[in-house]
N, C-alpha and C positions, 0 to 999 in steps of 0.2 A: 388549370380550373378556374372558373370564373365565379367574383362574388359580388353582390348585389353592391355592397361597398367593402373595397378591399383597401386595406393599409400594405399589401404586398407590396413589391417592388421589382423593376427591372435593373437587371446593371448598368443599363444605361442612365436610370432616374438615379441609382445612387449613387453614380460619378458627377451629377450634376447635382445634386443634393451635397456633395463633399467639395465642389468647387464653389457652390452658393456659401458652406458656411465660412471658405475661406476668403468671400469677399468676391469672386471670381464668378463670370456668366460662362454657363455650356449651352450650348444651340444644337438642337431644335428645343428640349427639353429645361423647364425652367421650373421652381416651385411656384406652386399656385400663388396668386393674389390673395391680398386680404389677409383672414385671419389663417397662421401657420398649420400645412398639413399635416396629416397623422405622419405620413415618412420624415416629416422635417422633424417632428417632435419626438418621434425614435430616434433620429440620429443623431439629435442634440443628446438626447440620454445616452446614447453612447457613447457619446465624448466626453461625458462622465467620467469615466472610467479611466483611469491616468495611470502612469506605469510609478510615480511615485508614493501614490497613497499606498499602492499597492507594497511595493519594495518597504514601505513603511509599516503593515501588518504583516510581512514575512520577520519583520526583524524584532517586533515586538514576540512575537509566539515563539522565536526562538532566545528567547533573553533568558537568564539565569531563573527568575521568578516563578517560571511555569516550568522549571525542573524537566525540562525534556518530553512533556506531556505524556506522561504514564498513567493510562485509565486505571482510574480506580484510586489514585493518591490526592491531595490536599491541592494540588499543584496542578495536575489537570483539571480538579474543580473550582479552581482562579481564574483558568484558561476560560473555561464553560461560562464563567458570568461573565467574565470580559466580554465574550462575542456575543450574549444575551443583552448585556448594555448597547451595542452596535444595532443592534438588529430593534429594541425598541425604538432607539433614537430615531431609526430610519422610517417608524411604522410597518415593518414588517410583525406580521399576526404570530402568533405562537402556535407551531402544530405539534406542539408534542402531546402527551397525555396531560388528561388535566386541566385543561387551559393552560399548560405550561410551555416550553418552547425545550423538556424534555421528557427521553423517553428510557427509563433504569431498566438494568438488565444485571442478573451476575455477574460477577467478575473478578475473580480471583487475581491475586497478582503477589509480585516480589518485587523486595527492596536490592539492592547490590551495593553494599556498602565498601571502601576503599580496602584494602588490606590482602587482597587475592596471590596465590604464588602459583605460576606453573615453572618445574624446574626439574631437570634430568641429571640423575646421578651416573657420572661417565668413572668407569673403573680407570685407577692410575696406577704408576708404577707402585712396588712395593706393598699392596694393599690397599694404597692410597683411596680415596673418591675424590674426583673434580664435577661442583654442583653447578649445571650448568643451566643460566635463569633465563626466560626467555621474554622477548619484549610485548609490552603492554601494546594492544591495538595489531601491532604490523604481525606478531606471531601468535599470538592467542588473547580470547577475549574470556571474559567469565561469563558461564552460563545463566541464562537471563531467572531463567528459575531452578538455578541451585539450590541444594540447601546448604545450611551452613557447617564447618568443617574443615579437616585437611586429613589426607588420604596419601600414603608412602606405600606402592605397590608396584609391583610387576606389572607390565604393560602384557594385552594378549592382542593380538590383531582379530578382530570378529567381524571382518567383511563388511553387509551393510546390515548387520544387528538383527538378522530378520530367522524369526523360525515360522515353518509353513509345513506343517505335515502335508496337510492336503495337496501343495507342490512337492512333494518331497524333497523340501529345502531346509535346512537348518544350518544357522552359523555356528551354534553354543553345538553342535550335537558331539564333537570331537574336541573339545577345549574345555578344562576349569578355569572357571573365571571366578570361583569364589574369593571374595575378597581382593581380588585385585582391581585394575583399572585397564579400561575396554577400550581401545581403539575401533571409531564405526564409520565407516563411511556414508553418505548423505543419499538418498532415493532407493531405488533398487535394480537388479542387474538388468531389466527391463526399460527400454522407453516407451514412451506415449505418445510415440508420434508414427506412423507409416503403417507399414506388414506388421510391426510389436503390436499395436493398438488393444486388441481383442485379448491377447496375453497378457500385456500391462495391468488390464482391469482386473486379472485374478492379483497380479502381483500389488495392487494399487493400496490396500489397507496396511503393507508393510512401507511404506514410503513416508509415513508421517512422523514427525519429530517426536511427537509424543510417545506413538509405540516403542520407538529404539529404544528410549530413556527408560520405558516401565519394561521392558523384555529384558534389557541387561540388568536392572534391578532385580528382578523377577528370578535373573538364574546365577544371585550371588553377589555379582558385581559391588564393588566400594565404590566406583567413579570411571566417568567414562569421558573421553577427549574423543570430541567431534570434529571431522574433518571436513570443516563446514567454514568456509572463509579463509580467515576468521573474520568472522560481521558479529555483531551484536544481534539477538534474536530473545525476546521474552516469550516467544512461540513453543513451548513446549509443557510437559508435566510437572507435577512440583514431587518427589518421591524425599520424605525426612530425613536428612543427614546423608543424603546422597547426591556428590559434587560430582561439578564434572564445568569442563570448556570448551570452548569452538576453538580449535587449533587448524593455521595453516600450514603451507608448503613443509618449511621449517622442520617442524617439530614431525610431523609423516618423517621425512628424509631421514631425521635421526633416530628415531624410532626402528626403520627398516634398515640402517647402515648396520654392516658386519653382519648380516642374516643369512648371505647370501641369496637375498629377492630383495626386487623393486617394488615399490607401492603400484607403480602404472603397470607392471609386470602381472600382479597378482590379481588385479582389481581387471585387466583387462581377459585374463584367464575363467574369473567368475563367471565374466558377461557373457564368454564365447559358451561355457561349459556346462552354463547356470548348476556348479559342483563349488560346494563353500573351499576357501581354503585359507581357513583360520589357523594359527598359530602363536604359541610363546615367543615372545621376541626377545625373550631374555634382561629387556632394559626395564630398571627401575624410576620411576618418575615420582613426583609430591606436586600434587593438584591442590589447592586450597582455596575456598571461597568465603565471604561474611555476608550472610544474607537475614532477610526478616521476610519470611511471609505472613499474607492477609487473606486466608480461603474463603472471607466472607464478605470480597471486595465487592464493590457496586459500580458496573458503568453507566456511562452518559452517553448517549445518541443527543446530538442538539438538533432539533428541528424549527424551522419559519417558514412562512406561506405567503403567499400575494393570491388571495380567492381568485376563481376566474372572472372575469366579468359578463358573460356569455353566461344566460340561465339555464342553457343547454348542454353548455361544454363543461361549465365548471368543476360537474362530478370526473372530470377525464383531468388527470395529474401528470404533470412533466418534473421529473427530482431530477436536481441538478447539485453535485458536490462532491467529497472525497474525506478522507479520513481525515481527524482532529488530532488523534495520536500520534508519539512516537516513543524511545524505547526510555526514556529516561535518563539514570545514571548508570553503568555500567563501569567501573565505576565514578569513571567521569562523565559529563552530562555530555549526550548525544542528541544535537539541537534539531535535526530536521528539517533542516532549513525548504530543501526542495523534496524530500519525503516528509513530510508531506503539507508542511507549512505555505508553499505555493500555489496547493489546492486551496486552502483554506482562505488566501488571500485572494483570488481569484473568484472562490464564491462571494465573500464579502465585496467584491468590486459589482459582480452581477445584482445580488441583492439590493444595493443600495444604487444604480442606476435604474433599475425597474419600481423601487418602490420611489423614485422619482421623476419615474418616465409619466408623461402627461397624457398618453396613452397605457392602459392597463389590458394586459394577458388576459385572451378568452376562457383559455384555460387555468386553472390554477397552477401555478409554478410554487414547487418545495423544493427549499432551502435544505441539504441535509449534511450535517459533519459529525460523521459515524467514529464509535470510540472503537477502541480495544481490536482494531483493522493487526496492528503486530503483534498482538498477544491473545494467547486462548490457551485454556487445558485440553480442547476438542481437538479442532483445526483448524483455526485460526480466524480471522474477519469478523469477529464474534456479535461486534455490533452489527452489520449486515447481516448475519445469519440469526440474528435474534430477530430483526424488524421484518423478516421475511419471515421468521414463524409467527408473528406478533405485529403484522401489518395496521399503521395508522390510517394509510389510506387500500383501496380493495387494492390488491396487483392486477386482475385484470381490468383496471380502469386506469392502469398507470400506461401512459402513450409511451414512455421512453424513462430508461433512466441512464443521464449522463455523469459518470465519474470521471475521476480527473487523479492521474497518479504521476507527480514530478512534473508541472506545467511551468517551473520556473527555471530552466535553463537548458540554454540551446537556441538554434535561429531556424527551426524546423517546427510547424507543429502534426504530428503522429496521431494516430488513433485506433483501438485493435475495434472490430465491427463494421466495418463500412460494407464490403464486401456483402457480410453476412443481413444488414439490413441496408439496402440500396436506397430505397424510397426514405429514409432517414437521410443516405449521405449525401443523396441530393440536394438538402435546403442545406447541409455542410456548404458544400462545392459552391451552394451560388452566393451566400452568405462572402464566402472568401473571394469569389472573382471581385465581387460588389464593392467589396470596402477592406479588405485586409491584406490579400495578395502576398497570402508567407507562402512558402513549400509546404505540401499538403499533403502528405502518404498516410496509406490503411491500409489494415491485414486482418481474417476474416479472424470473428470471435469463436474459442475455443478454449476448456477448460476440464480437459480431461481428465490433469491431476489435481494437486492438492488446492485448494481454494486461495491462490496465492491475490486474490484483488476482491473487493468488496462485490464488484459487477457480477463476481462467480455465483453468488446466491441469487441474484435475482436474474440471469441466464438461466440459470436451473428450474426457476420458477415461471422460466417463458414469459420474461419480462425482457422487451428489445434494451440489448444492455451497449453501453460502448464504453470505453476508457481512453481518455485524452491525456496526451503528455507533449514535452518538449525534447527535441532532440539536436545534433549536432551542435556547430561552433568548436571552438578550442578544447579538448580534453584535457583536464587537472593531470599534473603528472603522477599521480596517488589513486587509489581506490579514494570513495566516496559515500558509496552504499553502507546504511548502520553501522556509521561511526563516526569519531569525534568530528570530520572533515568535512561532513554534508552542511556548510557552513552558511554562513550569509554571504562570502566570498562567491559563490557557485552562482549567485540568484542574478537571472538577465531579465530587470523589472520590464523592459521594451516585449520580448514575448508572453509575461504575463499580460499585459495590457491588449496584447494581440488575440489572446486565446479565449480572454474573458468579454473581449469586444464580438469576435466573433460567436460565441455561444448565445451572447445577447440577441445580436440579430436571428441568427437560429432559432432560439426560441419563441422570438417573440414573430418571427413567419409561422413555425409549427403549429403557434396556437392561434394563429388568423384561421387554419384550414378549416372546412366544415365538417370533413371525416376522415381521419386519418388512423394507420393501421398499419405500423412495421413489423408485426409477428410474422 
């Protein structure tokens, strides 16, 4: 599309400008003589984004003073204040409520203190008992919204923890779990893809963590061991005095040992027959946590903006960002370096470069740092959920929401949503071909199950939404998701630089278009 005065570029022009910055020449395209062109100004601003400052941002975010950035805590608010100081220093305008950088929302949260226990009582000879203690993090992690207390009781396997009369299914129908500890599997026995999608929609309300915990408590269970990881997760309901852990394969195998059943076989039978297979295991466990619940907590979405320079286009908004929060302490510090300090760092790099760029975007660009992506007593991703119900900028004027999840570790750039929004993806491909030259892949956007990313709520509201991340590179020898190992050592500064530069050029290019509709 031709413009009277455009700062859009071609691949050849981009290469020529890159060579010019390096002090070389490229023929036949050369930067215009005299005053610096808009293209050269954009390229100069793009090169303000450097890997070392981005890495330093991640190092700051994972430091102990921010306590793992659990939304609602004083440590999280201190982190918000630090980012506000950067945005103010760069001249980024407040984009929140009442002339501030903040949008506040209700956000109950739970603090988990050291002192939890997870062990099994194993009968020994002559009436004795051996107590097998499970290893923190590798075999269990405290439930992020657990009540405080200790429970010793028999374990009852309760399948998927579902009571669904309209589906003719009840995992609790044939077992008594009063005062017991229940072992429950995640999700539901029907998957969200392919031929089962319509059936899954009927099961979907029963797939949520919050439902499973509340249903166990409603049936009189005293505690829960959740076959989930084990990974840390503050995204669950809180029931006073109800204790739970996330456990892994070692605990599940021990619960099933000697019962004449294996977990794999029983779970497969449930999925095949859609009939409960619950049973009392005869095993006794002790689980306990020491926690502090804050039902009146307040969450913070942090929002900055650069108002568009074009009077006709400035009401249209491009949102870019990711969630600021992580899991806090359970009971050790969970740093959340890649998830999602790396996305915060990339967003900060974008904000600084655009603020210092001599050419301003014609559409308004909003830099968004969501709270409470990791926690909620409802369905999760509460910060973005609240925003889409109380938008600061009209959703029908939001051109695109560019989300980031884990853009800090790997050597390839990936995004969900490219095939869903091909018009947007063409801008990404052009920027990559002209300036970044990274392996780039994409797949359709689809959110049929729980809202696992902030982009889900925008997608469901009809806003074109994509999520960028990084993958590839050497695999660490241990899991790093939602545990203490998501640390600074995982970060690849160069991929953050490339993603930030890619999005900078993509956003500035989209900003120039006289008419954009990716819907």
